C-alpha positions as CSV (number, residue, x, y, z in Angstrom):
1,X,30.1,-1.4,5.6
2,X,31.2,-0.3,2.2
3,X,31.8,3.5,2.2
4,X,29.8,5.8,0.1
5,X,33.0,7.9,-0.1
6,X,35.2,5.5,-2.0
7,X,35.8,8.3,-4.5
8,X,36.9,10.7,-1.8
9,X,40.5,11.3,-0.9
10,X,42.3,13.1,1.8
11,X,45.9,14.0,2.7
12,X,46.2,15.0,6.3
13,X,49.6,16.5,7.4
14,X,50.7,17.2,11.0
15,X,54.4,18.1,10.9
16,X,55.2,18.0,14.7
17,X,58.7,19.0,15.6
18,X,58.3,22.0,18.0
19,X,54.5,22.0,17.5
20,X,53.3,18.7,18.9
21,X,49.7,19.9,18.8
22,X,49.8,19.7,15.0
23,X,50.2,15.9,15.3
24,X,47.2,15.6,17.6
25,X,45.2,17.9,15.3
26,X,46.1,15.8,12.2
27,X,45.5,12.4,13.9
28,X,42.1,13.5,15.3
29,X,40.9,15.0,12.0
30,X,42.0,11.9,10.1
31,X,40.1,9.7,12.6
32,X,36.9,11.7,12.0
33,X,37.1,11.2,8.3
34,X,37.8,7.5,8.6
35,X,35.2,6.8,11.3
36,X,32.6,4.5,9.7
37,X,29.9,6.0,12.0
38,X,30.7,9.5,10.9
39,X,32.3,10.7,7.7
40,X,32.9,7.1,6.5
41,X,35.8,7.8,4.1
42,X,37.5,4.6,2.9
43,X,40.5,4.2,5.2
44,X,42.8,3.5,2.2
45,X,41.9,6.9,0.7
46,X,42.9,8.9,3.8
47,X,46.7,9.4,3.9
48,X,48.0,10.7,7.2
49,X,51.5,12.0,7.5
50,X,52.7,13.0,11.0
51,X,56.1,13.7,12.6
52,X,58.9,11.9,10.8
53,X,56.5,10.7,8.1
54,X,55.7,14.2,7.2
55,X,58.7,14.6,4.9
56,X,58.9,16.7,1.7
57,X,59.1,13.5,-0.4
58,X,56.1,11.8,1.3
59,X,54.0,15.0,1.0
60,X,54.8,15.2,-2.8
61,X,54.3,11.5,-3.3
62,X,50.9,11.5,-1.6
63,X,49.8,14.5,-3.7
64,X,50.9,12.6,-6.8
65,X,49.0,9.5,-5.7
66,X,45.8,11.5,-5.2
67,X,46.3,13.1,-8.7
68,X,46.6,9.7,-10.2
69,X,43.5,8.3,-8.5
70,X,41.1,11.2,-8.4
71,X,38.7,12.1,-11.2
72,X,36.4,15.0,-11.8
73,X,33.7,13.6,-9.5
74,X,36.0,13.0,-6.6
75,X,36.1,15.0,-3.4
76,X,39.6,15.9,-2.3
77,X,40.6,17.3,1.1
78,X,44.2,18.6,1.8
79,X,44.9,19.6,5.4
80,X,48.2,21.0,6.6
81,X,49.1,21.8,10.2
82,X,52.6,23.0,10.8
83,X,55.0,25.9,10.1
84,X,54.9,28.1,7.1
85,X,57.4,30.8,6.2
86,X,58.2,33.6,3.7
87,X,61.8,33.8,2.6
88,X,60.7,35.8,0.6
89,X,58.7,33.1,-1.2
90,X,56.2,31.1,0.8
91,X,57.1,27.6,1.9
92,X,55.4,24.8,3.8
93,X,57.9,23.4,6.3
94,X,58.0,19.5,6.4
95,X,59.4,17.6,9.3
96,X,62.8,17.0,7.7
97,X,63.5,20.5,6.5
98,X,67.1,21.9,6.6
99,X,67.1,25.5,7.9
100,X,70.4,26.0,5.8
101,X,68.7,24.9,2.6
102,X,65.1,25.8,2.8
103,X,64.7,26.1,-1.0
104,X,65.4,22.4,-1.5
105,X,64.2,20.9,1.7
106,X,60.7,22.6,1.9
107,X,57.5,22.6,-0.2
108,X,57.4,25.9,-2.0
109,X,54.0,27.5,-2.7
110,X,54.7,27.1,-6.4
111,X,55.3,23.4,-6.1
112,X,52.3,22.9,-3.8
113,X,50.0,24.8,-6.2
114,X,51.3,22.9,-9.2
115,X,50.5,19.6,-7.4
116,X,47.0,20.8,-6.5
117,X,46.4,21.9,-10.0
118,X,47.2,18.4,-11.4
119,X,44.3,16.9,-9.4
120,X,41.4,16.7,-11.8
121,X,38.6,17.1,-9.3
122,X,35.7,19.6,-9.2
123,X,35.7,19.6,-5.4
124,X,39.1,20.4,-3.8
125,X,39.1,21.7,-0.2
126,X,42.4,23.0,1.1
127,X,42.7,23.6,4.8
128,X,45.7,25.5,6.0
129,X,46.5,25.7,9.7
130,X,50.1,26.7,9.0
131,X,52.3,28.9,11.2
132,X,55.4,31.0,11.1
133,X,58.6,29.6,12.6
134,X,58.9,30.7,16.2
135,X,55.3,30.2,17.2
136,X,54.8,30.2,21.0
137,X,53.3,27.5,23.1
138,X,49.8,29.0,23.4
139,X,49.4,30.0,19.8
140,X,50.6,29.4,16.3
141,X,51.9,32.6,14.7
142,X,50.6,32.8,11.1
143,X,52.3,35.4,9.0
144,X,51.1,34.3,5.5
145,X,48.0,32.0,5.7
146,X,47.2,32.5,2.0
147,X,50.5,33.2,0.1
148,X,50.2,35.1,-3.2
149,X,51.6,32.2,-5.2
150,X,48.9,29.8,-4.1
151,X,46.2,32.4,-4.7
152,X,47.5,33.0,-8.3
153,X,47.3,29.3,-9.1
154,X,43.9,29.2,-7.3
155,X,42.6,31.7,-9.7
156,X,43.5,29.5,-12.7
157,X,41.5,26.6,-11.4
158,X,37.8,25.9,-10.7
159,X,35.8,24.2,-8.0
160,X,38.3,24.9,-5.2
161,X,37.9,26.2,-1.7
162,X,40.7,27.3,0.5
163,X,40.1,27.9,4.2
164,X,43.0,29.4,6.3
165,X,42.8,29.5,10.1
166,X,43.4,33.2,10.4
167,X,44.1,36.5,8.7
168,X,47.6,37.4,7.7
169,X,48.2,39.7,10.7
170,X,46.7,37.4,13.3
171,X,47.9,34.4,15.4
172,X,46.3,31.0,15.3
173,X,45.3,30.0,18.9
174,X,45.6,26.5,20.4
175,X,44.0,24.9,23.3
176,X,43.9,21.4,24.9
177,X,43.7,18.9,23.3
178,X,43.5,20.6,19.8
179,X,43.9,24.0,18.1
180,X,40.8,26.2,18.1
181,X,40.6,26.1,14.3
182,X,40.9,22.3,14.0
183,X,38.5,21.6,16.8
184,X,35.8,23.7,15.0
185,X,36.7,21.9,11.8
186,X,36.1,18.5,13.4
187,X,32.8,19.7,14.9
188,X,31.7,20.8,11.4
189,X,32.6,17.4,10.0
190,X,30.6,15.8,12.8
191,X,27.5,17.7,11.6
192,X,27.4,20.8,13.9
193,X,26.3,23.7,11.8
194,X,24.7,21.7,9.0
195,X,21.6,23.6,8.0
196,X,19.8,20.9,6.0
197,X,19.8,18.2,8.7
198,X,19.9,15.5,6.0
199,X,23.1,13.7,7.0
200,X,25.5,15.7,4.8
201,X,28.3,18.1,5.5
202,X,28.3,20.9,3.0
203,X,31.1,23.3,2.2
204,X,29.4,26.7,2.9
205,X,27.8,25.3,6.1
206,X,31.3,24.1,7.2
207,X,33.0,27.4,6.4
208,X,30.3,29.5,8.3
209,X,30.5,27.2,11.3
210,X,34.3,27.3,11.5
211,X,34.3,31.1,11.2
212,X,31.6,31.6,13.9
213,X,33.2,29.3,16.4
214,X,36.8,30.4,16.0
215,X,35.9,34.1,16.4
216,X,33.7,33.3,19.4
217,X,36.2,31.1,21.2
218,X,39.2,33.4,20.7
219,X,37.3,36.5,21.9
220,X,37.3,38.0,18.4
221,X,41.1,37.6,18.1
222,X,41.2,35.1,15.3
223,X,39.3,35.2,12.0
224,X,39.4,32.3,9.5
225,X,39.3,33.3,5.9
226,X,37.9,31.5,2.9
227,X,38.5,31.8,-0.8
228,X,36.1,30.2,-3.3
229,X,36.7,29.6,-7.0
230,X,33.8,28.7,-9.3
231,X,31.6,27.1,-6.7
232,X,28.0,26.8,-8.1
233,X,26.3,25.3,-5.1
234,X,26.7,24.4,-1.4
235,X,28.2,21.1,-2.4
236,X,28.4,18.0,-0.2
237,X,31.8,16.9,1.0
238,X,31.0,14.2,3.5
239,X,28.5,12.4,5.7
240,X,28.3,13.5,9.3
241,X,26.7,10.3,10.7
242,X,27.4,7.6,8.1
243,X,24.2,8.2,6.2
244,X,21.9,8.9,9.2
245,X,20.4,12.3,9.8
246,X,20.8,12.6,13.5
247,X,24.1,14.2,14.6
248,X,26.2,11.9,16.8
249,X,27.4,13.9,19.9
250,X,31.0,15.1,19.6
251,X,32.8,17.0,22.3
252,X,36.3,17.9,23.5
253,X,37.6,19.9,26.4
254,X,37.2,23.1,24.4
255,X,33.9,24.7,25.3
256,X,32.4,21.2,25.7
257,X,29.3,22.5,27.4
258,X,28.4,24.4,24.2
259,X,29.6,21.8,21.7
260,X,27.7,18.7,22.8
261,X,24.1,18.1,21.9
262,X,21.7,19.1,24.7
263,X,18.6,17.1,25.4
264,X,16.6,20.0,27.0
265,X,14.2,21.0,24.2
266,X,14.0,24.7,25.1
267,X,17.7,25.2,25.4
268,X,18.3,23.1,22.2
269,X,15.9,25.3,20.2
270,X,17.6,28.4,21.5
271,X,21.0,27.2,20.4
272,X,19.7,26.3,17.0
273,X,18.0,29.6,16.5
274,X,21.2,31.4,17.7
275,X,23.2,29.4,15.1
276,X,20.8,30.2,12.3
277,X,20.7,33.9,13.1
278,X,24.5,34.1,13.3
279,X,24.8,32.4,9.9
280,X,22.2,34.7,8.4
281,X,24.3,37.7,9.6
282,X,27.4,36.2,8.0
283,X,25.6,35.7,4.7
284,X,24.2,39.3,4.8
285,X,27.7,40.6,5.4
286,X,29.0,38.7,2.4
287,X,26.1,40.0,0.2
288,X,26.9,43.6,1.3
289,X,30.4,43.3,-0.1
290,X,29.0,43.3,-3.6
291,X,28.6,46.7,-5.1
292,X,25.8,45.6,-7.4
293,X,23.1,43.3,-6.1
294,X,22.9,41.6,-9.4
295,X,26.5,40.3,-8.9
296,X,25.6,38.4,-5.8
297,X,26.0,34.6,-6.4
298,X,22.7,32.8,-6.7
299,X,23.9,30.3,-4.1
300,X,24.3,33.0,-1.5
301,X,20.7,34.2,-2.1
302,X,19.4,30.7,-1.9
303,X,21.2,30.1,1.4
304,X,19.8,33.3,2.8
305,X,16.3,32.4,1.9
306,X,16.8,28.9,3.3
307,X,18.1,30.1,6.6
308,X,15.3,32.7,6.9
309,X,12.8,29.9,6.4
310,X,14.5,27.7,9.0
311,X,14.4,30.6,11.5
312,X,10.7,31.0,11.0
313,X,10.1,27.3,11.4
314,X,12.1,27.1,14.7
315,X,10.5,30.3,16.1
316,X,7.1,28.7,15.6
317,X,7.9,25.4,17.4
């Protein structure tokens, strides 16, 4: 089957070293994107760098490749799972870094931002599950999930979304077989949390779902954050069932009883209503952050009305 997403590109990085779960995270997320029964990205457009392939040179080369092939209509996904550090500038730590020469052996925020800026796409999604050196076995300690240099460059661009796995003063929890953040991310790309039920994964749906599930599964200990620049609508980033509208069951060992699709109609309706109501609350919280109601982005208001409509529909079934 020829993929609808031949104009979509992804760079998936799982550094490994002392964090083997980053490799599992990267490989699993890459597989979801390339699965021709799910997201159906063209395999040639999904570049996966793990362990000894996740070098500084390979990371830069892959970003340059995407920049040379992507156009304004492309969808671009950049995912990084590994260590990050501030020294005092922020760096993404590749597999081959030299602790005695971090400036030359790591990917600085300035370099990373410059490479992202060279990609001429209106839809760029940056997913950072990066952790500070010294993370313990049961969590990944994030000290700077959204470094200032990246945010400065982010403000100069348009059509970009950055989702980081936790706040600056929090840790990023892991589980078996994947990290909590990446597991929720994969569920979102598998269609869980999609409001429209039309076969597409949309960016705001994905962000709300990830936030809700990570907070829930860590007992309110981890809170993903999202930064949006010039997003005019809840744009599509992938299929969730290769063009079909029915979500294909996806489950892992993490809260599997709640993740999988349940056949019992009453329980299924309750879960859907619960999801819609939680999403409505998140939207209302975001709206409340604006001092003047007239400043609220139109897409937020449209999403609020749409979810309220869905709640009424499901309550009357």
